N, C-alpha and C positions, 0 to 999 in steps of 0.2 A: 556546548555544542557549537561547532564552527558553522558559519553561514557561507557556503560556497556556491549558492544557487542563484544569486542575483544576476550573474552573467548569462544564465540559461533562461531567464524569465521571458524575454521577448520572442525567443524561438521555440519555447516549450510546446505551444499549441500546434505549431507546424510540424515539429519533429515527432511529437507523440500524440497529443489529444486528438488531432484530426487525421492521424494516420490510420490505415486499415487495420494494422495490428493493435494500435492503441484503442481504437473503438471496439474491436473484437474482445480484447481482454477486459475492458471496462464493462462491457455488456455481460460478461460472465459474473462479475462482481454484483451487478445490478440484479441479475436473476436471483441471486441469493437474498440480497437486501429486500427486494420487492415481494418476495414470497414469504420470508420468515421474519422480517423486522419492521418494516415501515408501513404496513398496510392497515393496522388496526385503529390508530388514533393519532392525533397530533403529538409529536414527541419533541423533547428537548434534546438536541444533538450537538455535541462538540466534535468538530473535525480538526485533526492535527495534520500538519504537512499537506495543506489543502492545495498547494500549487496555484494554478490560475483559476480555480473555482468551479470546475465542471461538476464535481460531486456535490458541492454546496448548492449549486443550481438545481441539481436533481432532487435533493432533499427539500429545498425551498418550494419547488414546483409541486411537490406532493403535499404541501401544507404543513411541513414540520418547521420548528423554530431552530435555526442553525446559527452557531457561532463557529466560523471557519478561521483557522489560524495557520500561520507558517512563519518560519524563522526569517525567510527572505522578504525584505521590504519591497523589492521589485516584483516578486510574485504576487504579493498582496496588492500592489498598485495596479497590476494588470487585471487581477481578479475583480477589484473594486470598480474599475472602469467598465469591465464586461457586465457586471451584475451589481448595479448601484443599490438595489433594494436589499441586499444581503449584508449581514454584519461580518466584516473581516477584521482581523487584527494580527499584528506581528507578535509572535510568541516563540521563545526558545523553550522547548518542552523540558529541557534539563533544569530549567528554573521554575517550572510549574509546581505549585504547592497546593495544599488543601484549601487555601484561602484566595487563590488566584481569581476565582469566579464567585459571584454572589448567589449562585443557585447550583443545584445538582443536575445531572444529565441522565436521561434514559438510555442514551447511546453515546459512547466515545468511539470514534472511527478514525482509522488511518489507512490510506490506500497506497499501493504501489511502492513499497519499500522505503518510505520515509523513515521508518524505525530502524532500518539497517544502518543509519548513520549513528546509532547508539552502540557503545560498548556493552558487554554483558552486564557490567555493574550499573551503567546508566539505564539499560533496559529494565533491570530489576527494580530500580528506583522509580522509573516511570510506572510500572505495573502496580507498585505499592501505592503511589500517589493517585493513580486512576481509580483505585477502589474507593478512596475517600470522596471522589467527585461523582460517583454513580449513585443514583436512587436505589431503593430496594429492588432487587431483581433487575437492576440495570445491566446493559450488555456492553461488552468491550469487543469490538470487531476490528481485526488487524489484517492487512495484506502485506506479506513479508517475503523477501527473497531467500530461498533455501540454499543449502550447500551442494546439492547433487543434481542440479538442473541438467536434464538429458540433452536438451537442445544445445546448451553451451558446450557440453562435452563432445557431442558430435561435430560441432562447428570447429573446435580447435583440433580435434583428431584428424579431420579432413584436411586441415592446414598443416598437419604434422607438428603441431605445437603441443606435445604431450604433457609438458609441465603445466601449461595453462589449462589444459582440459580438466585437471583436478585441483586447480588453485584455490577453490572455495573451501576445500576440506581442511580448514585451519581455524584456530581460535584467534589468530592475529588479524588485524585489519588489512584489507587489500585496498588499493587506491584506484578508484574509478575515474576515468578521464571525462570531465564534464566541460566541454568546450575549452580545453586547455588547462582547466583547474583540476588538480588531483584531490579527490574527495575520499577520505578514509571511510571504508565500508566493512561492516561485519555481517556475516551470514549465519542464519539460525534455522535449524530444522524444527518441525512442529513439536517434537518431544522436548526440546530444550525450552521453548517458549512456555509449554504447558508446565514444566517443572518450575520455571521462574514464577509462574502465576498461581500455583496451586494453593498457596497460603491465603490468597485473597479472593479467588474466584473458582467457579466450577466450569470445566471445559464443556462446550456444547457441540461445536461443529469444526471439522477440518476438511477443506476441499482444495483441489488443485486449481490454479488459475494460470493457464498457459502450459498445459501438458502436450497438447497437439498444436495449439496456436503458438507461433514462434516468438522469441524475444524481439523487442522493438528495433534493435540494431540490425535486424535482417529485413527491415522494411524496404530498402532499395531493391531487394530481390523479389519480394512478394507483391509490391504495390501495383504492378501491371499484370498480375496473375489472379484475377478475381475468382475464377473457377477453382483454382487450387486453394485459395483462402477459404472459400465456401466449404470445400471438402474438409479442410482442417478444423473449421468451426463445428461441422457435423461430428467429426471424430472426437472433438473435445467433450461432447456430451456423453460419449461412451466410456470415458475414463474419469468418473467423478468419485470413485472410491477414495477414502482418505489415504489409502496405501500410496497413491500416486502423488500426494501433496509435496513430499520432499524431493520429487524429481521434476517438478514443474518450474516454469519461469518465476512464478510467485505461488504462494498458498494463502488462502483465507482461513483464519482461525478465529473462533468466537468463544467468549466466556460470559458467564453470568455471575454477578456478585453473590457471594455466599450470604 
């Protein structure tokens, strides 16, 4: 797995973490986590693609034991500076094995499309390895970018870029521009991820993240429109049926070890 995110580390919090859209989408993830996952006891949690550590801080603040990892050394450096009491480490998840860690985890978590940097073969290998790292009835919770995001289609159609409006509907990688670096990116709908994971886990939940809340690249338009954002956040709560997951900016999908 290529590391193309070092260049993005210093600006990531400004561009996404502290943006109105970033906070709104992250809060939708936390609504699920806090209600269904992290409320009962102190858990052993492994986070993958942790970025600058916001989710690790959330878990740590709740009293859970967290190991937060990312392929980007610069992301890890920023995260460690922000939250020195949390265990961060550099990890390429394509090199993760059943013996990478000395204990198993109650939850393995990846947020906001980190797994979209994996090809379908790499994603299947990751799911197989994850099963070996989970405790009995351990949970795998992933937030992934789908193929049919409505916001993106509307955005490109309004710009008369008809080819780009449907660009995600392919099994080939697309190249996302991350501050001048072209990052190969694959998109997956919930049914595909479920099919990849069915040999190792049982599906539990699928929900949209960002069906009404827009993608982060529209932040310049929405950041000075707090009332409009508040309306979109309210509308988000109306569209929580799994049907909408493949049309959202991201979807959350969770599995339990068989």
